[in-house]
C-alpha positions as CSV (number, residue, x, y, z in Angstrom):
1,M,-0.2,-0.3,0.0
2,L,3.0,2.5,1.2
3,K,5.0,1.2,-2.6
4,T,1.3,2.6,-4.6
5,K,0.8,5.6,-2.0
6,I,4.9,6.7,-3.2
7,L,4.2,5.3,-6.7
8,L,1.1,7.5,-7.3
9,C,2.5,10.8,-5.9
10,L,5.9,10.5,-8.0
11,F,3.0,10.0,-11.2
12,L,2.0,13.2,-9.9
13,I,5.0,14.9,-9.9
14,V,6.1,14.0,-13.4
15,G,3.0,15.0,-15.0
16,V,2.6,18.3,-13.2
17,L,6.6,19.2,-14.2
18,S,6.2,17.9,-17.4
19,S,3.0,19.7,-18.5
20,C,5.2,23.2,-17.1
21,K,7.8,22.7,-19.8
22,K,4.5,21.7,-22.8
23,D,5.9,24.6,-24.9
24,S,3.2,27.9,-25.8
25,Y,3.4,28.1,-29.0
26,D,1.1,30.5,-30.9
27,A,1.1,30.6,-35.3
28,E,-1.4,33.8,-34.9
29,K,0.4,35.8,-32.2
30,Q,4.2,35.0,-33.9
31,A,2.7,36.1,-37.7
32,K,2.2,39.4,-35.7
33,V,5.3,39.3,-33.9
34,D,7.1,38.3,-37.3
35,D,5.2,40.8,-39.4
36,A,5.8,43.5,-37.1
37,L,9.3,42.6,-37.3
38,I,9.8,42.9,-40.7
39,V,7.8,46.1,-41.0
40,D,10.8,48.0,-39.0
41,F,13.2,46.2,-40.9
42,I,12.7,47.3,-44.0
43,A,12.1,51.1,-42.6
44,K,15.1,51.5,-40.7
45,N,16.7,50.0,-43.8
46,S,14.9,51.8,-46.8
47,I,14.4,48.3,-48.3
48,V,12.0,49.4,-50.8
49,A,9.3,46.2,-50.5
50,V,6.3,44.5,-51.5
51,K,4.2,41.9,-49.0
52,H,2.8,39.1,-50.5
53,S,-0.8,37.6,-49.8
54,S,2.0,34.6,-47.9
55,G,3.1,37.3,-45.3
56,L,6.4,36.9,-47.9
57,Y,7.9,40.4,-48.2
58,Y,10.2,41.2,-51.2
59,Q,12.0,43.4,-52.9
60,I,12.4,42.6,-57.1
61,I,15.8,43.7,-57.9
62,T,16.4,42.5,-61.5
63,P,13.5,40.9,-62.6
64,G,15.2,38.8,-65.8
65,T,14.1,37.7,-68.8
66,G,12.7,34.8,-70.3
67,N,9.7,32.4,-69.2
68,E,7.8,32.2,-65.8
69,V,8.9,29.8,-63.2
70,T,7.0,26.8,-62.0
71,A,7.2,24.5,-59.0
72,S,8.0,22.5,-61.9
73,N,11.7,24.1,-62.7
74,T,14.6,23.1,-61.3
75,V,16.6,26.6,-61.0
76,S,20.7,27.5,-60.2
77,V,21.0,30.3,-58.0
78,N,23.4,32.4,-55.8
79,Y,22.3,33.3,-52.2
80,Q,23.1,34.4,-49.1
81,G,21.0,34.4,-45.7
82,K,20.8,36.4,-42.8
83,L,18.9,37.2,-39.8
84,L,17.4,40.4,-39.0
85,D,20.2,41.5,-37.2
86,G,22.8,40.7,-40.3
87,S,24.6,38.6,-39.2
88,E,25.1,35.2,-41.9
89,F,23.9,32.0,-41.6
90,D,24.5,31.2,-45.2
91,S,26.1,32.0,-48.8
92,S,26.2,29.9,-51.7
93,T,30.5,30.7,-54.0
94,S,28.8,28.6,-56.6
95,P,25.9,28.1,-58.1
96,V,23.0,25.9,-56.4
97,S,20.8,23.6,-58.8
98,F,17.2,22.4,-56.9
99,S,13.8,21.8,-57.9
100,L,11.2,24.1,-56.3
101,S,9.0,21.6,-56.0
102,G,11.3,20.1,-53.2
103,N,12.5,19.8,-50.0
104,L,12.7,23.9,-49.4
105,I,10.8,26.9,-47.3
106,Q,7.4,28.2,-48.6
107,G,9.1,30.9,-48.8
108,W,11.9,30.2,-51.7
109,K,8.4,28.5,-53.1
110,I,6.6,31.2,-52.6
111,G,9.3,33.9,-54.3
112,V,11.8,32.7,-56.6
113,P,8.5,32.3,-58.7
114,L,8.6,36.2,-58.7
115,I,12.1,36.6,-61.0
116,K,12.8,35.2,-63.9
117,K,16.2,33.7,-65.6
118,G,19.1,36.5,-65.1
119,G,16.5,38.0,-62.0
120,K,17.6,39.2,-58.7
121,I,15.2,38.8,-55.9
122,R,15.4,39.9,-52.1
123,L,13.0,37.9,-49.7
124,I,12.6,38.5,-45.9
125,I,10.5,35.3,-45.3
126,P,8.5,35.6,-41.6
127,S,9.2,32.1,-39.7
128,A,5.9,30.5,-40.6
129,L,7.2,30.7,-44.3
130,A,11.2,29.8,-43.3
131,Y,11.4,27.3,-40.0
132,G,8.7,28.0,-37.7
133,N,8.6,27.0,-34.3
134,T,12.0,24.4,-34.6
135,S,15.9,25.4,-35.2
136,P,17.3,23.6,-38.0
137,G,20.7,24.0,-36.8
138,A,23.2,26.2,-35.6
139,G,23.0,30.2,-36.4
140,I,19.0,30.1,-36.6
141,P,17.1,30.0,-33.9
142,K,13.5,28.8,-33.5
143,N,10.6,31.3,-35.2
144,S,13.5,33.5,-37.0
145,V,12.7,35.7,-39.8
146,L,14.8,35.7,-42.6
147,D,16.8,37.5,-45.3
148,F,17.6,36.0,-48.1
149,T,19.2,37.3,-51.6
150,I,18.8,35.9,-54.7
151,D,20.4,35.4,-58.0
152,L,18.5,33.4,-60.4
153,I,21.6,32.1,-62.5
154,N,19.1,29.5,-65.0
155,V,16.0,27.8,-65.1
156,Q,15.0,24.3,-66.2
């Protein structure tokens, strides 16, 4: 009987402690936080950007020429990725190729088709269209807004 009471107390303590550790992520609240951060970033850096219906902000630096880019295309790009504090977390030193229908963050799937071959675009991507409430690794904390500059070298 004493063992049963001790076991019940242990389960109760574990249950209470584990319920305290739940992540209280609120996607709608995070979207508002991200949007405010982006609007502030754009204003402070005098960036002329357009807000896409998805919540992505973009600046077409060079539109490029040629056919429309679609999800079925394979693209070759040079890019630089930064956080809003200016710290670079990734960049390419030579063109990187991938399918737009592949395993990419949504911000790229939405933003890259806004330009054509030879184009250059800046994407300011809210966390929901990037890695969301997870960290993909060192250099990108969870709920990060990402700032990419992408040169579209080739489209196939």
